[in-house]
N, C-alpha and C positions, 0 to 999 in steps of 0.2 A: 501511584499509577504504574509503577514498574511491574506489578503483579497482574496487570490487565491481560486477560487471555483472548479477548476478542473485541473487535470494533465494527459495529454494524451501523453504517450511516448512509445506506442506499436510499435513493429517492428523496433527498433532503435539499435539493437546489443549491448544493455547495459550489462555490466558485473559487478560482485561483489554483495554486499548485498544492500537491501533497506535502505537508511539512516534513522536513528531513528528520525532525526529532522523533517521529513515529518509529524510526529505525532503532531507537534506544529502548523501545518496549520489547525486550528480548523474550518475553513469555507469550507474545501474540501467536495464536494458532490460526486466526482468521481475520481478514480485513475485507469488509464489504463496502465499497465506495461506488458501486455501479449506479448508473442512471442519475448522474449529477452533471455539473458543468465544469468539471475539473480539467485543467490544462497542464501542459508541461509533460514531464516524463516521470517514470518511477524513480524515486530518490535512490542513489547508490547506497545509502545507509540501510536500505531494506535487505541488502546482501548479508547483514548481520542477523537477520531474523531466522535462525536455524529451526525454530519450532513452527514456523508458518506453514500451514497446509493448504489454505485457501486464500486466494487474492482475486477478488472480483472488481474489475475496473471497466467493464464494458459500458457503452453508451455514455461516454464522456468526450471531451475535446483534446485528448492526450496525443502526444507524439508517439511514434511507433518504436522509438529507441528503447532498447532493453540493455542494461549494463551487463558486462561479462561476469560480474559477481554472482548473478543468478544461475550461472552454469554450475556452480558448486553446491547449490541447494538440492536436497533430495526430496 
């Protein structure tokens, strides 16, 4: 799984929080988790995803908090 380049799980009725272990998938280029019932905030481990270009999280029940680690991503 460490070579996974994308995760597309939009509109899948997912519940709970985003697993922090996704931040270990360092080759991720995109994560589409929009239109689910995800709660909580973006895991701080996502700050390690330097190859991430797209992160779609709209239409969930997430908090607005964004960790400062995201300020260093380009």
